[in-house]
C-alpha positions as CSV (number, residue, x, y, z in Angstrom):
1,T,-51.9,68.4,98.5
2,H,-49.5,70.9,100.1
3,P,-47.7,69.4,103.2
4,A,-48.5,72.4,105.3
5,Q,-52.2,72.3,104.3
6,R,-54.0,69.4,106.0
7,L,-57.3,70.7,107.3
8,L,-58.7,72.3,104.1
9,P,-57.7,69.4,101.8
10,G,-59.2,67.0,104.3
11,I,-62.5,68.9,104.2
12,V,-62.5,68.9,100.4
13,E,-61.7,65.2,100.2
14,E,-64.5,64.2,102.7
15,G,-67.0,66.5,100.9
16,L,-66.2,64.8,97.5
17,K,-66.6,61.4,99.1
18,M,-70.1,62.4,100.3
19,V,-71.0,63.7,96.9
20,T,-69.8,60.5,95.2
21,L,-71.9,58.4,97.6
22,A,-75.0,60.6,97.1
23,A,-74.6,60.3,93.3
24,F,-74.2,56.5,93.6
25,Y,-77.4,56.0,95.6
26,V,-79.4,58.5,93.4
27,Q,-78.3,56.4,90.4
28,R,-79.3,53.2,92.1
29,L,-82.7,54.5,93.1
30,F,-83.8,56.8,90.3
31,G,-81.4,55.9,87.5
32,E,-84.1,54.6,85.1
33,P,-86.4,57.6,85.5
34,L,-83.5,60.0,85.2
35,R,-82.3,58.3,82.0
36,D,-85.8,58.6,80.5
37,V,-85.9,62.3,81.4
38,A,-82.5,62.8,79.7
39,A,-83.6,60.9,76.6
40,Q,-86.7,63.1,76.3
41,F,-84.6,66.3,76.5
42,Q,-82.2,65.1,74.0
43,S,-85.0,64.6,71.5
44,N,-86.0,67.6,69.5
45,R,-89.6,67.3,70.5
46,G,-89.1,67.6,74.3
47,P,-90.9,65.6,76.9
48,T,-94.6,64.7,76.3
49,D,-97.3,64.7,78.9
50,A,-97.4,60.9,78.9
51,A,-93.6,60.7,79.4
52,V,-93.7,63.1,82.3
53,S,-96.5,61.1,83.9
54,A,-94.5,57.9,83.4
55,V,-91.4,59.4,85.0
56,A,-93.5,60.7,88.0
57,A,-95.1,57.3,88.4
58,Q,-91.7,55.6,88.5
59,V,-90.4,58.1,91.1
60,N,-93.5,57.6,93.2
61,Q,-93.0,53.8,93.0
62,R,-89.4,54.1,94.2
63,I,-90.4,56.3,97.1
64,S,-93.3,54.0,98.1
65,A,-90.9,51.1,98.1
66,L,-88.5,53.0,100.5
67,S,-91.3,54.3,102.7
68,K,-91.3,51.2,104.9
69,S,-87.6,51.8,105.7
70,L,-87.4,55.6,105.8
71,L,-90.9,56.7,107.0
72,P,-90.5,55.9,109.9
73,P,-86.9,54.7,109.9
74,V,-86.1,51.1,110.6
75,I,-83.6,52.1,113.3
76,S,-84.5,54.6,116.0
77,L,-82.4,56.2,118.7
78,E,-83.8,56.6,122.2
79,T,-81.9,58.2,125.1
80,K,-82.6,57.8,128.8
81,A,-80.9,59.3,131.8
82,D,-79.9,57.1,134.6
83,A,-81.8,57.6,137.9
84,P,-79.7,59.4,140.5
85,A,-78.1,57.2,143.1
86,A,-79.6,57.0,146.5
87,G,-78.6,59.9,148.7
88,A,-77.4,61.9,145.7
89,A,-78.6,65.4,145.0
90,A,-81.3,65.8,142.4
91,D,-79.4,68.3,140.4
92,T,-75.6,68.5,139.8
93,N,-73.8,71.8,139.5
94,F,-70.4,73.2,140.1
95,G,-71.1,73.6,143.8
96,N,-72.0,70.1,144.8
97,L,-69.3,68.6,142.6
98,F,-66.3,70.8,143.5
99,L,-67.0,72.9,146.6
100,P,-66.4,70.2,149.3
101,G,-63.3,69.0,147.5
102,L,-61.9,72.4,147.0
103,L,-62.6,73.3,150.7
104,M,-60.6,70.2,151.8
105,M,-57.8,71.2,149.4
106,S,-57.6,74.6,151.0
107,L,-57.5,73.0,154.5
108,L,-54.7,70.7,153.4
109,F,-52.6,73.6,152.2
110,S,-53.4,75.6,155.3
111,A,-52.5,72.6,157.5
112,Q,-49.1,72.3,155.7
113,T,-48.3,75.9,156.1
114,M,-49.3,76.1,159.8
115,A,-47.5,72.8,160.6
116,D,-44.3,74.2,159.1
117,D,-44.4,76.8,161.9
118,I,-42.8,74.3,164.2
119,W,-39.5,74.9,162.4
120,I,-39.8,78.6,162.9
121,E,-40.2,78.0,166.7
122,H,-37.1,75.8,166.6
123,E,-35.0,78.3,164.7
124,R,-35.9,81.1,167.2
125,G,-35.3,78.9,170.2
126,T,-38.8,79.1,171.6
127,L,-39.3,75.4,171.1
128,R,-36.3,74.5,173.2
129,R,-37.6,76.8,176.0
130,A,-41.0,75.1,175.7
131,L,-39.3,71.7,176.1
132,T,-37.6,72.8,179.3
133,A,-40.7,74.4,180.8
134,P,-42.5,72.7,183.6
135,Q,-45.6,72.1,181.4
136,A,-45.5,69.2,179.1
137,I,-44.7,69.9,175.4
138,G,-48.1,68.5,174.5
139,S,-49.7,71.7,176.0
140,F,-47.5,73.8,173.7
141,L,-48.5,71.7,170.6
142,L,-52.1,71.7,171.6
143,G,-52.1,75.5,171.8
144,K,-50.6,75.8,168.4
145,T,-53.1,73.3,167.1
146,I,-56.0,75.3,168.5
147,A,-54.6,78.5,167.1
148,G,-54.3,76.9,163.7
149,L,-57.8,75.6,164.0
150,S,-59.1,79.1,164.6
151,V,-57.5,80.2,161.3
152,M,-59.1,77.3,159.5
153,G,-62.4,78.2,161.0
154,L,-62.3,81.6,159.4
155,L,-61.4,80.0,156.1
156,V,-64.4,77.6,156.4
157,L,-66.7,80.5,157.3
158,V,-65.8,82.4,154.1
159,A,-66.2,79.2,152.0
160,L,-69.6,78.4,153.4
161,A,-70.8,82.0,152.9
162,L,-69.7,81.7,149.3
163,G,-71.5,78.4,149.0
164,I,-74.7,79.9,150.4
165,V,-74.6,82.9,148.1
166,A,-73.3,81.3,144.9
167,F,-74.2,77.6,145.0
168,G,-77.5,77.4,146.8
169,V,-76.3,75.9,150.1
170,S,-79.1,75.9,152.7
171,P,-78.2,78.1,155.7
172,W,-79.6,75.4,157.9
173,R,-76.9,73.0,156.8
174,A,-74.1,75.4,157.4
175,P,-73.6,74.9,161.2
176,L,-73.1,71.2,160.9
177,A,-70.9,71.7,157.8
178,F,-68.8,74.2,159.8
179,G,-68.3,71.8,162.7
180,W,-67.5,68.9,160.5
181,T,-65.0,70.7,158.4
182,C,-63.2,72.2,161.4
183,F,-63.1,68.6,162.9
184,A,-61.5,67.4,159.6
185,G,-59.1,70.3,159.6
186,L,-58.0,69.4,163.1
187,A,-57.1,65.9,161.9
188,L,-55.3,67.2,158.8
189,L,-53.3,69.7,160.9
190,S,-52.3,67.0,163.4
191,L,-51.3,64.8,160.4
192,M,-49.1,67.5,158.9
193,S,-47.5,68.3,162.2
194,G,-46.6,64.6,162.6
195,L,-45.0,64.7,159.2
196,Q,-43.1,67.9,159.9
197,V,-41.5,66.7,163.1
198,S,-40.5,63.4,161.4
199,A,-38.1,65.2,159.1
200,K,-34.5,66.3,160.1
201,T,-34.8,69.7,158.4
202,A,-37.4,72.3,157.5
203,R,-36.9,71.6,153.8
204,G,-37.2,67.9,154.4
205,G,-40.5,68.4,156.3
206,G,-41.9,70.6,153.5
207,L,-40.9,68.0,150.9
208,M,-42.4,65.1,152.9
209,S,-45.7,66.9,153.5
210,T,-45.9,67.8,149.8
211,M,-45.3,64.2,148.8
212,V,-48.3,63.2,151.0
213,I,-50.6,66.1,150.2
214,F,-50.7,65.8,146.5
215,P,-51.6,62.0,146.3
216,L,-54.3,62.7,149.0
217,M,-55.8,65.5,146.9
218,M,-55.6,63.4,143.8
219,I,-57.6,60.4,145.1
220,G,-59.4,62.2,147.9
221,G,-61.9,64.1,145.8
222,S,-60.1,67.5,145.7
223,F,-58.6,67.5,142.2
224,F,-61.4,65.4,140.7
225,P,-64.9,64.7,142.1
226,F,-65.6,61.1,143.1
227,E,-68.3,61.0,140.5
228,I,-65.9,61.0,137.6
229,M,-63.3,58.7,139.1
230,P,-62.9,55.0,138.3
231,A,-64.6,52.7,140.8
232,W,-61.4,51.4,142.4
233,M,-60.1,54.9,142.9
234,Q,-63.3,55.9,144.5
235,R,-63.1,53.0,147.0
236,V,-59.5,54.0,147.9
237,G,-60.1,57.7,148.0
238,R,-63.2,57.5,150.2
239,W,-61.1,55.9,153.0
240,T,-58.4,58.6,153.0
241,P,-58.9,61.2,155.8
242,N,-59.7,64.0,153.4
243,G,-61.8,61.7,151.2
244,L,-63.9,60.6,154.2
245,A,-64.4,64.3,155.1
246,T,-65.2,65.3,151.6
247,A,-67.8,62.6,151.0
248,Q,-69.6,63.4,154.3
249,L,-69.4,67.2,153.7
250,K,-71.0,66.7,150.3
251,D,-73.9,64.9,152.0
252,I,-74.2,67.5,154.7
253,L,-74.3,70.4,152.2
254,F,-76.3,68.9,149.3
255,G,-77.5,65.4,150.0
256,T,-79.0,63.2,152.7
257,L,-76.8,62.3,155.6
258,D,-76.4,58.7,156.6
259,A,-75.9,58.4,160.3
260,R,-74.0,55.2,160.2
261,A,-71.6,56.4,157.5
262,F,-71.2,59.7,159.3
263,G,-70.3,58.0,162.6
264,R,-67.8,55.7,160.8
265,A,-66.1,58.6,159.2
266,A,-66.0,60.6,162.4
267,F,-64.4,57.6,164.2
268,V,-61.7,57.2,161.5
269,I,-60.9,60.9,161.3
270,G,-60.8,61.2,165.1
271,A,-58.5,58.2,165.4
272,V,-56.2,59.7,162.8
273,A,-56.2,63.0,164.7
274,L,-55.4,61.4,168.0
275,V,-52.7,59.1,166.6
276,A,-51.1,61.9,164.6
277,F,-51.1,64.3,167.6
278,A,-49.7,61.6,169.9
279,F,-46.9,60.9,167.4
280,A,-46.1,64.6,167.0
281,N,-45.9,65.0,170.7
282,W,-43.6,62.0,171.2
283,Q,-41.4,62.9,168.2
284,T,-41.1,66.5,169.2
285,R,-39.7,65.5,172.6
286,R,-37.4,63.0,171.0
287,R,-36.3,65.1,168.0
288,F,-35.9,68.6,169.4
289,R,-34.8,68.1,173.0
290,T,-31.2,67.6,172.0
291,A,-31.3,69.6,168.7
């Protein structure tokens, strides 16, 4: 065969193997009747009625002997779909697999971008003035967090409207989904703010936040749905802040909400938000007062 031709020679080779196997089994099953037919045609007289009847009887005997194995076949294949897990949606489509994770991914990127604004405030001198103002710096950070949350709210509204129109999200589920997603966005924004003020430069803050965001998206149900992840990755991913939010958002939009799991997730995400905001407040006073 030509070295540059691999596909077509392979097709020819496999086809010839199948023909060889077919000829072998035809010979094993109907070799004797076929030889009798060939012998009749080689004679000058041609096949007689008795010879044709004898050949037909032999073929019928071979088929009858095989009928117990072929009709019906000895081996049969049956397929059965697993029952859906408790609390899972009855049908699976693009929306209930990817919409919650993609929404959390967009909130992560938005939180990273808005948290980076602290360095713009620092470069323009407004952050130093805020540090010397009578009001605590926490009020300044809280105002920026609320402003960022309002931007996230608009993003969530657009995403939920798309979910209602394109993916069959019930409008009655949208208010709770909106509140829960904004709550998760608040925690993510606080987390990104804490990472930004931990760095010494704006470039370092962007690098640090990127190094945290991508692993979170990888195991938190944004890049890949939890349903297709290995079991150990699911267990880890469902305890990340965005993973907790994604799992509960999926139940809010498409499944059945478990009050105990919802409360546990709200507690963990709220604790992350409070700790991250307190750290950002402390680190901002410490990092930028003398910068």
